[in-house]
C-alpha positions in Angstrom: -0.7 -1.1 32.0 2.1 -0.9 29.4 1.6 -1.8 25.8 3.8 -4.7 24.4 7.3 -3.8 23.3 6.9 -5.4 20.0 4.1 -5.6 17.4 4.9 -9.3 16.8 2.1 -9.8 14.3 3.9 -7.7 11.7 6.2 -9.4 9.2 9.6 -10.4 10.6 11.4 -8.1 8.3 9.1 -5.1 9.0 11.2 -2.3 10.5 8.2 -1.2 12.5 7.7 -4.3 14.7 9.1 -2.5 17.7 7.5 0.4 19.6 8.1 3.8 17.9 11.4 5.2 19.0 10.4 8.8 19.4 13.8 9.9 20.5 15.4 8.6 17.3 12.5 9.9 15.2 12.7 13.4 16.6 16.5 13.4 16.3 16.2 12.6 12.6 13.1 14.7 12.0 12.9 17.6 14.5 9.6 18.8 13.2 7.9 15.9 14.9 8.8 17.1 18.4 5.8 19.5 18.9 3.4 16.6 18.2 4.9 14.1 20.7 3.1 13.9 24.0 2.8 11.4 27.0 -0.2 9.2 26.7 -2.4 7.5 29.3 0.2 4.7 29.6 3.0 7.1 30.4 4.6 6.5 27.0 5.5 9.0 24.4 3.1 9.0 21.4 1.2 11.3 19.1 -2.5 12.0 18.9 -3.6 9.5 16.2 -6.9 11.4 15.8 -5.1 14.5 14.7 -4.4 14.5 10.9 -1.4 16.8 11.2 0.2 14.6 13.8 -0.4 11.4 11.7 1.1 13.1 8.7 4.1 14.4 10.6 4.7 10.9 12.1 4.7 9.5 8.6 7.3 12.1 7.5 9.5 11.1 10.4 9.2 7.3 9.7 9.9 7.7 6.0 12.9 10.0 6.8 14.4 7.8 9.5 13.9 4.3 8.1 13.8 4.9 4.3 15.9 8.1 3.8 12.9 9.9 2.3 13.8 13.5 3.5 11.0 15.3 1.7 7.5 13.8 1.8 4.4 16.1 1.6 0.8 15.4 0.5 -2.0 17.9 -0.1 -4.6 18.3 2.7 -7.4 15.8 2.3 -5.5 13.1 0.6 -4.9 9.6 2.2 -2.2 9.5 4.8 -1.3 5.8 4.9 -0.1 3.8 7.9 3.5 3.1 7.1 3.9 -0.2 9.0 0.9 -1.8 7.3 2.0 -0.7 3.9 5.5 -2.1 4.5 3.9 -5.4 5.5 2.2 -5.9 2.1 5.6 -5.4 0.4 7.4 -7.8 2.7 4.8 -10.6 2.2 4.9 -9.9 -1.5 8.7 -10.4 -1.5 8.1 -13.8 0.1 5.6 -14.7 -2.6 8.2 -13.8 -5.3 10.9 -15.7 -3.5 8.8 -18.9 -3.7 9.3 -18.8 -7.5 13.0 -17.7 -7.1 14.7 -20.6 -5.3 13.5 -19.2 -1.9 15.6 -16.1 -2.5 14.0 -12.6 -2.6 14.6 -11.2 -6.1 16.0 -7.7 -6.1 17.2 -5.0 -8.6 15.6 -6.1 -11.9 12.0 -6.5 -10.6 9.3 -4.4 -12.2 6.2 -3.6 -10.1 3.0 -1.8 -11.2 1.3 0.1 -8.4 -2.4 0.7 -9.3 -3.4 4.0 -7.8 -0.2 5.1 -6.1 -1.9 8.2 -4.7 -0.4 11.5 -3.7 1.6 9.6 -1.0 3.3 7.2 -3.4 4.0 5.0 -0.4 4.5 1.6 -1.9 7.0 2.7 -4.5 9.0 4.6 -1.8 9.2 1.7 0.6 9.6 -1.0 -2.0 12.4 0.8 -3.9 14.3 1.5 -0.6 13.8 -2.0 0.8 14.3 -4.2 -2.3 15.6 -1.9 -5.0 12.6 -2.8 -7.1 11.6 -0.5 -10.0 8.1 0.9 -9.8 5.6 2.3 -12.2 2.8 4.1 -10.3 -0.5 4.8 -12.0 -2.9 7.6 -10.9 -6.1 9.1 -12.3 -6.2 12.1 -10.0 -4.1 15.0 -11.5 -3.5 16.7 -8.1 -2.4 13.4 -6.6 0.0 12.7 -9.5 1.6 16.2 -9.2 2.1 15.6 -5.4 3.6 12.1 -6.0 5.9 13.5 -8.8 7.0 16.3 -6.4 8.1 13.6 -3.8 10.0 11.7 -6.4 11.8 14.8 -7.8 12.7 16.2 -4.3 14.5 13.1 -3.1 17.7 12.4 -5.1 17.9 9.0 -6.8 14.2 8.1 -6.7 13.5 9.1 -10.3 15.8 6.2 -11.4 13.6 3.7 -9.7 10.1 5.2 -9.8 8.0 6.6 -12.7 4.4 7.6 -12.9 1.8 7.2 -15.6 -1.5 9.1 -15.7 -4.6 6.9 -16.0 -6.9 9.0 -18.3 -9.7 6.4 -18.5 -11.7 6.8 -15.3 -13.3 3.4 -15.7 -10.1 1.5 -16.6 -7.5 -0.2 -14.4 -4.8 -1.7 -16.6 -6.0 -0.4 -19.9 -4.3 2.8 -21.0 -1.3 2.5 -18.6 0.1 -0.9 -19.5 1.8 -0.5 -22.8 2.3 -3.2 -25.5 5.9 -4.0 -24.7 5.7 -3.6 -20.9 6.5 -6.6 -18.6 5.9 -6.6 -14.9 6.8 -9.2 -12.3 3.9 -8.2 -10.1 1.1 -5.6 -9.7 -0.1 -4.2 -6.3 -3.2 -2.4 -5.4 -4.9 -1.0 -2.3 -8.4 -0.7 -3.7 -11.2 1.6 -2.5 -13.1 -0.7 -0.2 -16.2 1.3 0.8 -19.2 1.1 -1.5 -20.3 4.7 -0.9 -19.4 8.0 0.8 -21.7 7.2 3.7 -19.9 3.9 4.3 -16.6 5.7 4.3 -17.9 8.2 6.9 -19.2 5.5 9.1 -15.8 3.7 8.9 -14.1 6.9 9.9 -16.4 7.3 13.0 -15.7 3.7 14.0 -12.0 4.5 13.8 -12.4 7.5 16.0 -14.4 5.6 18.5 -11.7 2.9 18.6 -9.3 5.8 19.5 -11.6 6.7 22.4 -13.2 9.6 20.6 -16.7 10.3 19.4 -16.9 13.3 17.3 -17.7 14.4 13.7 -14.2 15.4 12.9 -11.9 15.0 9.9 -10.6 11.7 8.8 -7.3 11.3 10.7 -5.9 9.5 7.7 -7.6 11.6 5.1 -8.7 10.3 1.7 -10.4 11.4 -1.5 -13.4 9.7 -3.0 -11.4 7.6 -5.4 -9.1 6.5 -2.5 -11.9 5.4 -0.2 -14.9 4.2 -2.1 -16.3 3.2 -5.4 -19.7 1.8 -6.5 -19.8 -1.8 -5.5 -16.9 -1.5 -3.1 -13.8 -3.5 -3.2 -15.5 -6.6 -4.6 -16.6 -4.7 -7.7 -13.2 -3.1 -8.1 -11.1 -6.2 -7.8 -13.5 -8.2 -10.0 -13.0 -5.6 -12.7 -9.2 -5.9 -12.1 -9.5 -9.7 -12.6 -11.5 -9.3 -15.8 -9.0 -6.8 -17.3 -6.0 -9.0 -16.2 -7.1 -11.6 -18.8 -6.0 -9.3 -21.6 -2.6 -8.7 -19.9 -2.0 -12.2 -18.7 1.4 -12.6 -20.4 2.7 -9.3 -19.2 2.6 -10.0 -15.5 4.0 -12.9 -13.5 1.6 -12.1 -10.6 -1.4 -9.8 -10.1 -2.2 -8.9 -6.5 -4.6 -6.8 -4.5 -5.4 -6.1 -0.9 -8.7 -7.5 0.3 -10.0 -5.8 3.5 -13.0 -8.0 4.0 -12.5 -11.8 4.3 -16.2 -12.4 3.3 -15.4 -11.1 -0.2 -12.9 -13.8 -0.9 -15.3 -16.5 -2.2 -16.7 -14.2 -4.9 -13.2 -13.3 -6.0 -12.1 -16.9 -6.1 -15.1 -17.7 -8.3 -14.2 -14.8 -10.6 -10.6 -16.0 -10.9 -11.7 -19.5 -11.7 -13.9 -18.2 -14.5 -11.0 -16.0 -15.7 -8.8 -19.1 -16.0 -6.1 -18.2 -13.5 -3.6 -21.0 -13.1 -2.6 -20.1 -9.6 -4.4 -18.3 -6.8 -3.0 -17.5 -3.4 -4.4 -15.8 -0.3 -1.7 -14.3 1.9 -2.9 -13.4 5.4 -1.4 -10.4 7.2 -2.1 -8.7 10.5 -1.4 -5.2 11.9 -2.2 -4.8 15.5 -5.8 -5.9 16.0 -6.6 -5.6 12.3 -6.6 -8.7 10.2 -5.8 -8.2 6.5 -4.8 -10.2 3.5 -4.0 -9.9 -0.2 -5.1 -12.1 -3.1 -2.6 -13.0 -5.8 -3.2 -14.7 -9.1 -1.1 -15.8 -12.1 -1.8 -17.1 -15.5 1.6 -18.8 -15.5 2.4 -22.2 -13.9 5.3 -22.4 -11.4 8.0 -23.5 -13.9 7.2 -20.6 -16.1 7.1 -18.1 -13.2 10.5 -19.3 -12.1 11.9 -18.8 -15.5 10.5 -15.3 -15.7 11.8 -14.3 -12.3 15.3 -15.5 -13.0 15.7 -13.8 -16.4 
């Protein structure tokens, strides 16, 4: 039984809709070769339960598709799935296009990435795909050093990506959004587990889905602040909503991934109480996983259109 040739649930512009072309990936990034093996379907693949293999695949994807030649993160930090991260950005581009005469705005778009992590994945893909300018925030000093190293080791990235250290451990926008800043959109992949135990259980489910049942390392890694926070994603996004009130005129759109659909009603209630003028839920899917992001704005559509065409 062969797997389908195309992951047709991904966004139409997603470069990763097709099967991984391991010949092309290895030609571009030879270090991937030792990790490529023939799977049970007779296809070339990598061991997705092996953290080193997943990290090397990411390096090859970023090198081949986005011209990121140097990408390294410290052991134990989150290794993101590139196709899914790209999907968020493509759907986000469509959202902005709705207020921009159905044309995706490029170049002069400012994006704030809340918690860019050591991997800096959203700024890397978003800058290469759409030439957007990114400000990534990060509270973890080691993660920020790693992200800065990626930016500095790839020529040209420092013209489109900058980082700011979030020194207030309990703040999201406070302390990193300055008085005269203006962003067209914010993005966030919030910690969605409510505890370390929940995160570990999630890891074990992932391993079982890969046909394994062992107490091994997270194949995708992750530090505490990347995977869980007290109250889980509902508490985190609710705080984001509350803080966004104070920065309402400095953003056209605020957005955040929401991993659990059942959390949406509480978030909608929080946005109504916050006085958001527009709320959107954008559905996405990667393989068998259903995902979505929530977007809100304190501007009406005519005002958003003016701000996006400046």
